[in-house]
C-alpha positions in Angstrom: -126.7 -1.3 -31.1 -126.9 -0.5 -34.8 -130.1 0.7 -36.4 -131.0 -1.1 -39.5 -131.1 0.8 -42.8 -134.3 1.8 -44.2 -133.9 -0.7 -47.0 -133.5 -3.4 -44.5 -136.5 -2.0 -42.5 -138.6 -2.1 -45.8 -137.7 -5.6 -46.6 -138.5 -6.8 -43.2 -141.8 -5.1 -43.3 -143.0 -6.7 -46.5 -141.5 -10.2 -45.8 -144.2 -12.9 -44.9 -143.9 -16.7 -44.4 -145.6 -17.3 -47.7 -143.7 -14.4 -49.2 -139.7 -14.5 -48.2 -137.8 -11.6 -49.3 -134.1 -12.7 -48.2 -131.7 -13.6 -50.9 -129.3 -16.6 -51.4 -126.2 -16.9 -53.4 -124.1 -19.7 -54.6 -120.6 -19.2 -56.1 -118.8 -21.9 -58.2 -115.2 -21.8 -57.4 -112.4 -23.4 -59.5 -109.0 -24.2 -57.9 -106.0 -22.5 -59.3 -104.2 -25.0 -61.9 -101.2 -25.3 -59.6 -103.3 -26.2 -56.6 -102.4 -29.7 -54.9 -105.0 -32.2 -55.4 -106.3 -32.1 -52.0 -106.4 -28.4 -51.7 -110.2 -28.6 -51.4 -110.3 -30.9 -48.5 -107.8 -28.6 -46.8 -109.9 -25.7 -47.3 -113.1 -27.6 -46.0 -111.1 -28.6 -42.8 -110.0 -25.1 -42.5 -113.7 -24.2 -42.5 -114.9 -26.8 -40.2 -112.5 -25.6 -37.4 -114.0 -22.0 -37.4 -115.9 -22.3 -33.9 -117.0 -18.8 -33.3 -119.2 -16.4 -35.2 -117.3 -13.2 -36.0 -118.9 -9.7 -36.7 -121.1 -9.2 -38.5 -122.4 -12.8 -38.4 -122.7 -12.7 -34.7 -125.8 -10.0 -34.7 -129.3 -10.6 -33.9 -132.3 -8.6 -34.9 -134.1 -6.8 -31.7 -136.9 -4.6 -31.8 -137.2 -1.9 -29.3 -140.1 0.7 -29.3 -141.3 -0.2 -33.0 -137.7 0.1 -34.1 -135.4 -2.6 -35.4 -131.6 -2.9 -34.5 -128.8 -5.4 -35.1 -127.4 -6.4 -31.5 -124.0 -8.3 -31.0 -125.0 -11.5 -29.2 -122.4 -12.7 -26.8 -123.5 -16.1 -26.5 -124.0 -16.6 -30.3 -124.1 -20.1 -30.9 -123.5 -22.0 -34.4 -125.3 -25.2 -35.0 -123.3 -28.5 -34.5 -121.8 -29.5 -37.8 -122.7 -32.6 -39.5 -120.3 -35.4 -39.5 -119.1 -36.2 -43.1 
């Protein structure tokens, strides 16, 4: 188990349902000029084929003796993908 950093612990301590402290991001990407016209479709299909969560995305938050840790989950399950 890996202990959370002080910053991560502080954010979790301050976070409440009406006051989320997590952050999201949006990246706008443009294919290179020489990319084939179906390059985005190929990329999307490749991402859909990913069936296993790899570290660090397979960790879950656990609390032990008042301290929080990241624990790798052997049975981490990704939600089913929506059909296009």
